[in-house]
N, C-alpha and C positions, 0 to 999 in steps of 0.2 A: 203567418199571422194567426194569433190565437182566436178560436171561435168564441171564447168567453169575453174577450176584449177586442171589438172590431177596430178600435183606433190605436191599438198597440203598434209601436214602430216595427217595421220589418227589416230595417237596416241599422247598422251602428251609426253613431253620430259622425259628422264630417271630420272632426279632429281625430277620432279613433281610426277612421278609414284612411285619412291622410298619413297619419303616423305609421300605420301598418304598411302602406305601399312605399313610403319613404324608407322604412326599415328594409323592406325587400330589395329595393333598388340599391341601397347602400351595401347590403350584404353581397349582392351579386357583383357590384363594382369593386368592392374591397377584395373579394376572392379573385376576380378576374385580374385586377392590377397586380396582385402578388404572383399569380401564375405567369403573367406576361413578363414582369421584371425578372423572374427566375430564369427566363430564357435569354436574358440580355447579359452582356459582358459587364462585370463589376467595374464601377467607376465611370460608366458612360453617362452623359447628361440625361438621356431619356430614362435610364434606370433610376437615377437620383430623383428626377422629377416625378416619376411614378411612385417612388417611395414617399416623397413629401406629400403627394396627393393622397396616398393611402393613409398616412398618419393623420392628415387633416380630416379626411372623411371618417376615419376611425373615431376621432374626437367628436365629430358631428353625430356619429352613431351613438356614442356614449350619452350625449345630451338627449337625443331622441328616445333612446331606450329608457332612460331614467324618467323623462317626461311621459312616456307611454305608461310606465308603471304607476306613476303618481296619478295620472289621469284615470287609468283603469281602476285604481283603488279608491278614488274619490268621486269624481263627477262624470266619468264615462258612462255612456248608455248601457244599461244591462238588458240583455235579451234572454228570453227563456232558452234553455238548452235545445239545440237543433236536433239532437238525437237522444235516445234513451238507452239504458243498460250499458253493455260493454262498449259500444261505439262512443257514448258520452264519456265514459271513463278514459278510453284511449285518447280521445280528442283533448280532454283536460290535461292528461299526462303529457301529451305532445306539446301543448302550449306551455306548461310549466317547464318542461325540458328545454324548449327553445329560449324562454326567458333566462333560465339558469345558465345555459350555454352562452347566450349573448353577454350576460353580465360577466361570466368567467372570461370570455374572450376580450372584453374591454379591459379588465384588470390585467390579464396576461399581456395585452398590447402595451399598456403603460409600463409594467414592470420589465418587459423585454427591452423597451426603449431606454429605460433608466439603467438597466444592466449594461447596455451598450455604451453608457456614459457619453452620449452625444446629445447636444441640444436639439429640441424640436419645437415646432410652432404650429399654430392654427392658421392656415392659408396666409402666412406671412403677417398676420395681424398682431399676434402676441406670442411670446414664448411660453411654453409650458414648464413650470418650475419642477425641479427634481425634488420629490417629496421623500423618497427613500433611495438610499444608495445600496448597490449590491456589488459583490465581487464580480469581476468581469467573467469569471468562469461560469457564472449562472446564465450568461447570455444564451448559450446553446440550449440549456434546459428550458428556459422561458420561450425561446424561439421555437423549439420543437413542440412544446405544449400548445403554443399559439397556432402553429400549423395544424396540429392534430385536431384541435377544437374547431378550427375553420372547416375542416373536412366533415366533421360530425354535424356542424350547423348546416352546411350545404346539403348533405344527404337528408337530414331530418326536414329541412325546409323544402327540399324537392319532394319528399313523401307527403308533406303538408299540401303542397300544390297539386300533386297527383290526386290526393284524396278530395280536394276541393272540386277537381274536375270529375271525379267519380260521382260525387254527390250531384253535381250539376247535370252531367250527361247520362250517368247510369241510374242513379236513384231518383233523378229529376225532382230534387227538393230545393229549398231556398238557401242552403248553407252558403254557397258561393255568393249569391246575390246580396246576402247580409253585409258583405264586406266590399261591395261595389258601390260607387257613388250613385245616387239617385235622388228623386224628388223628396223622399222622406228622410234623407240623411241630413238631419239638422244639427 
């Protein structure tokens, strides 16, 4: 809380907080589902169900990430930087990198599926149209990139979480609390 403005909010707004944690849950779930189905025999019902769930959750992630960006760029609550100097620059760079990686991953997920030339849908509610067709030989390229970007996201998000804990328990500042729900998260 700023000493110059005693009524300044200490937390992000509820929508920002909700979208942040939904993104985190989806990223973990998407990564875990891909790791689990990778251990299952091809063609098994569980593997196919996990893949369908992965695709639907990936589409949901796309909507949430785009919504997050639009909210952040327009109406989302702005808080003063939690840190100064190099820590502030590193935090901003990590956030930009996470957004760029998430957007890249979303695009790669769609083009990978389109390169597979197989239909896909959103939780069985509607089919996703093929907007671009690719030669099937691109399937392995897009699939490999999709997997590599997933690992980078998980590693960077893990570092993001570790740093939030360092701030909370080591530096004992309000960095983590700003993204936790609370009475002033309106």
